[in-house]
C-alpha positions in Angstrom: 49.1 78.2 30.3 47.8 81.3 28.2 44.5 80.6 29.3 45.1 80.4 33.0 47.3 83.7 32.7 44.4 85.9 30.9 42.1 84.4 33.6 44.7 86.0 36.2 45.4 88.9 34.5 41.4 90.0 34.6 41.1 89.0 38.2 44.0 91.0 38.8 42.6 94.0 36.9 39.3 93.5 38.4 40.6 93.8 42.4 43.0 96.3 41.8 39.5 98.5 40.1 38.2 98.1 42.9 41.2 98.7 46.0 42.6 101.6 44.1 39.2 104.1 44.2 38.9 102.9 47.5 42.6 103.8 48.4 42.1 106.9 46.6 39.7 108.2 48.3 41.4 107.1 51.9 44.2 109.4 51.5 42.4 112.6 49.0 41.7 115.1 51.2 37.9 116.1 51.4 37.8 118.9 49.1 40.0 117.0 46.1 38.2 113.7 46.7 35.7 113.9 44.1 38.5 114.5 41.4 40.5 112.6 42.3 38.2 109.4 41.8 36.8 110.7 38.9 40.2 111.7 37.4 41.4 107.4 37.8 37.7 106.6 36.6 38.5 108.7 33.8 42.2 107.7 32.9 40.9 103.9 32.9 38.8 104.8 30.2 40.9 106.4 28.4 43.2 104.2 28.2 40.7 101.3 27.4 39.6 103.4 24.0 42.8 103.9 22.9 43.7 100.1 22.9 40.4 99.7 21.6 41.2 102.3 18.3 44.8 101.0 18.4 43.9 97.3 18.0 41.2 98.0 15.1 44.3 100.1 13.3 47.4 98.3 13.5 49.5 95.1 14.5 48.5 93.6 17.6 51.8 93.4 18.3 52.4 97.7 17.9 49.3 97.3 20.6 50.8 94.9 22.7 53.8 97.2 22.6 52.4 100.7 23.4 50.9 99.2 25.9 53.5 97.8 27.8 55.7 101.0 27.3 52.3 103.0 28.1 52.4 100.4 31.3 56.2 101.0 32.6 56.1 104.8 32.0 53.4 104.4 34.1 55.8 102.3 36.7 59.1 104.8 36.0 57.2 107.8 37.0 55.4 106.2 40.3 58.6 105.3 41.8 59.7 108.8 41.0 56.8 110.0 43.0 56.1 112.7 40.2 
């Protein structure tokens, strides 16, 4: 159960990190393509760094809740088209 869930989550995250930059590059204007691609990578690394810091300083439940809230906020903003 848990191992399969972790495996599928890893596969999904890996696929997203391949497909998303390609999609961004395809829809971005040529003048802004590098900026948008770089911002995506920086945001990904900043999120990983934040979770490493939280994981080292707070209980795992707080870190998990923080990740869930941030993911939900991104989903809401994305659906609103902001």
